[in-house]
N, C-alpha and C positions, 0 to 999 in steps of 0.2 A: 528657469524651471526645467526640470528633467521629467519628460513624459515617458511612462512605462505602459506598454501593452502587455497583458497577461491572460493566459487561459489555463485554468486548473480544472480538470474534469471530474475529480472526485475527492473524497475527504482527505486522503493522504497528501494529494497535491495541494489542496487548500492550506493544510499545515505547513508544507514546504514554502509555498508562496508567502504566507503571512510571516514566517521567520526571515525570509529573504527581504521582504519589504520593510520590516522593522529595522534591519540593518542598513538598507539603503537610505532610509530616512535619517540615520545618524550622519550619513556622508554628504547630504545636501539640505539646503534650507527649504527648498520647494520641490515637492514631489507630487506629480499627478498620476494616478494609477487607474487604468480603466481596463475591463474585459470581463472574464468569467471566473467566478470563485464562489466559495462558500461563506459560512459565518466568520471564519477566522480572517479571511482576506477582507471581507466587509468591514470587520473591526478596525483594520488599519486605515480605513477611509476609502477603499477602492470603489469606484463607480461601476456597478453591475450593468452589463449590457444584455446579458441573458442569464437565466438561472442555471446554476451548475447541475442541478439534478437531471437536467435534459441531456447531459453528456454522459451521465453515469451508467454506462452500458458496456458489457463485456462479451466477447466471443464473436466469431465471424458471422454466424447465423443470427445472432441477437442484433448486431449492428445493422445487418441487411434488412431486418425488419422495420428499422427506423431510418432507413437511408435518406429518404426525401426530407425528413425533418431535420436530420443532422446536416445535410447538404445546404438547406436553406439557412441555418444558423451560421454555418461556415461561410457561405457567400456573403451574408450580411455583414459578418465580422470583417472579412477582407475588404469590402467597399468602405466600411467605417474607418478602418486603419489606414487605407490609402487616402481617404478624404482628410483624415486627422492623424497624420503620421506620428507615431511615437519615436522617441530617440532610440529605443530598443524594444523589441517584442520578445517576451519570454513565454515559451510554450512548456508547461509542466506536465510531463508523462503524456497520456493520452496520444500516443505516437500516430495512430491512424487518422486522427483529427487534426492534430497540430502540425505534423511535418508537411502536409499539403499547404496549410496556411503559412507556415514559415517560408516554404519555397516561393510562394507567390509574393509575400511581402519582401523577401530577399531580392527578387527579381525587380521590385519596384524601388530598391535602394534603401530599404529599411534593415538596420542591423537585427539579427535574430539569434536567440539563444534557445537551445533545447536543454531543459533541466530534467534530469532522470533519463539515463540512457535506456532506449529500448533494449529488449533482451536479445540483441544481435548475436551475443556470445552463446546463446542457447539455441536459437533457431533463426532462419531467414537472414543469413549473414549478408546477403545481397543488399539488404536494406541500408547498409553503411554508405553505399554510393548515392542512394536517395538522400540520406542525412547530410552528406557532404554538400549536395546542391542546395539544401534547405537552411542549414545552420551555420552561422559564423563561429559558434562555440558550442560544445556539448559539455554540460556539467554532470559528471559521473558521481554516483554515491558509493560505489564499491571499487576496491583497489584493482580488481582483475579486469576492469572494463577498459582501462586505458590502452592495453595492448592492440585490441582489435582496431581502435581508432587511429593509433600511431601507424598501423599496418597500411591504412588506407589514406593517410595523410589528413585526417580530419582534426582540426584544432579542438583540444578537450582539456579538462581540468578535473582532477579527482579531488572532491571537496569533503569527503566523508559523509557521514549520515546524521542529520539533526536529531533523530531519536537517540543516537548513541551519546550525544552531548546532553540531552535533556533528562534521560532516564537515570535515576540514582542507582549507584552500584549495589546498594543493599536496600531492597524494598522493605517498606515499613508495613509488614504483614499485620501486626496487631491493630494498627490504626484503620487500615483498609477494612479489615473485618468488622471492627467496631462500627464503622460508618454504614456497613451493609447488614448489620444485625445478625452476624453469622455465629452460630454456637461454637464455642472454643474447642470442643472436644472432637469435632467433626474433621474428616478428610475432605477438603474442598476441591471440587472439579469444575472448572469453567467450560461452558459450551458456547463457543463463538462462531456462528454459521456464516459470517461475512457481512459486508456493508451494502452489497447489492441485492435488490429483491430476487434477481435471477439466481444468485448464490444461495440465498435462504430457501428458495423454492427446491433446490436440488440437495442441499446439504443438511438442512434443519432436521428433516425426518430421520435419516440414518444416525445423526448424532443423538437425538432424543431416545430412539430406540435402543442404541448402544447403552445409553445411561441407564435405562430400565434393566437391560441384561446384567450390567456390572453391579448394579445395587443389589440384584437378587443373590450375588455371591459375597458382596461386601456392603452390608446394611448401614455402615457407619459413613458412607459417601454422602456429601452434601453438595447439590448442584446449584450453580449460579449461572447467569447469562447476562450479557450486555448487548443491547442493540443501538444502532447510530441515531434512530429517530422514531417518532411515534408510529409512522406508517410501517417500518420494519418491525417494531415491536408487536403491533396488531397482527401482521402477517405471520410472525413467529408463534405467537399465542394461538392463532387459528390452526396452524399446523400441529401444535402440541396437543390441543384439545382433541384432535382426530387420532393421532398416532400414539400418544402417551398421556392420556387424561388423568391417570392416577399418579404421575410423577410429580413430586414436590420440587419446585425449582424457584429460586429467588431471581427475579428478572428486574433489570434496570434499563434505563435509557440514558445515552450520552455520557457514560462514565466507564468506557471499556478499560481504560488504564487501571482504574480502581478495582475493576473486576479481576484483571490479570494479577494485580499486586496481592490481592487477597487469596488467590488460588494456590493450592499445592500442585496441581496438574491442569493442563489445558488440552481440550480437544477442539480444533479449530480449522477454519478454512484456510487454504494456501493463499498467501498474499503478504502484504506488509505487516499484518498482525503477527505473523510467525517470527518476523524480526523483532518486534516488541517483546514478545514472549521470550525470545532468546536473550535480549538485553535484560530482562527481568530474571534470567536464570530459572525459568520454569520449564520442567519436563513436559513434553507435548507430544500429542498424536495429531498428524495433519491429514485433513480430508479435502478431497476436491472432486467435482464432477463438471465436465462441460457437455455441451450437446454433442450428439454422435458425430455430426459432420466437422464440427470445430476440433474435436478430439482426434479424428482421423487425420485432418490436415496437419495438426500440431505433431502427431506421432510421426508422420511421414518426413517432416522437416526438422524434428529436434535433433540437436547436436550433443545435449548432455542428458544423463540418465536421471537427474533429480528435478523436482518441482519447487520444493520449499527453500527459502533463502538460507536457513541454517545449513542444510545439506549442500547447497551450492557453494556457500562460503567455506564450508569445511572440506569440500571436494570428496565427500563420502557420505554414506547413509548414517548420518548422526542421529536423526529423529525418524520415526516410523512415518511413512507415507501411505495413505489409503486413497488411491486415485481410481476414478472410473469404476471398473467392475469390482475393485477392491473396497470401494466406499460403501460398505454394507454394515448394518448393525453388528453382525456377528465378528466381523474382522476388526472393526473399530473397538468393540468391547474387549476382544482378545488382546489387542495392543495396549489398551489401557490397563488391562489386568496384569500384563507383564511388567509395566512400569510400577504399578502398586506393589508388586511382589519382588521388586529387585532394587534394593538400595544401592547396590554396586552400579547398576546401569544408570540409575538417575544421578548419582554422584559423579560418575564419569561424564555424563551429558552436561551437567552443570559446570564442570571444570573446563570443558572445551568451550562452553558458552563464554566464559570469562575471557579466554585468549581472543576469540573472534570479536567480542565486543570492543576490546581495546584497540583493535586495528582500525575500527570505524570512527574513533573519537578524534575529530580534527577541527572543532568549532565550524561546522558546515555552513551555518547561515552567514558567518563572517567571510569564510572562504569564497562562497558564491557571490556575495556582494562585491568583494574585492575583484573578482574575475570580471564581473559585469562592468564595474567602473573602469577597469583597465580597457575593456573593449570600447567604452564610450570615450575614454581619453584618446584612444586610437582613432576614433571617429573624427575627433577634433583635428587630428593631424592630417587626415585625408585631404 
């Protein structure tokens, strides 16, 4: 039997973990998976040690506010895995949580893998030294990440991105719209304020107000939105009722991909969702806000001028970013209106999305599973 310890801190990590476990199961007759994950990992048969939503927090000040709870979970996980050692521990993203855990498990003689490179190429490069002490292997989703690990002598493997493998090249827009009961003649704009409550708190209001502004100049706009769960939905509706009570918006839960597929344009929070929008070839406006202190620290340490994945991959300002003080209804509406009024800009954006998407297609789940089994085979040789 192969024992796998795994910690996925949020929905995107849950998806990555489930794809990986499904491929690992094809390679061994007996697989035991334990740790932290969401519904997708649970569906693979993983034994849940702590609920994933307790880890779904972002930002320096946000994490600080729940420090003792997170520390307690981390300490208990460490003790559990030392008492019940897995053949390999896989920390998926959540670097502030997972790297410490990986380091301690590594010191205890347990093989460790960090899946999804922290953004050391964007800020806080010194973390690579910490990663080298924590992980036997880093699995990278993007091609530009290998250089910095090679520079510091950290074993790594570029596996590509699972979303690029799973998302169809040509979205089925009519079927998606039929399933959401969207009028055919409308221009459809998706509003996606993020998967975390802290994101929704900061981003939903400017997105909704921007929708109201744009609709005054273009009444043919039809707005849709997708939230990750009922709690997020209720929070979003509460904000909408306060800031845009008269805005008509088609809201769903748990079908963000269908929402994106149905849209002509997307206004969304910076994060993995921007990659999915890029893979679906959807013109977008990116929004984001951090707490003042978190933003100040990030600004001081940042090495690149972009926040969204399409721009980072392209190495230029391909999609408009409305961050911090620019994340206002007026600026968001202006950027959306620019896209609505320029077929040339949106066609160019879509064309570049095609090229960027092709670079990420490598059958990532299989590549990651192969890399982990190679690590396990090396373990047998030790």
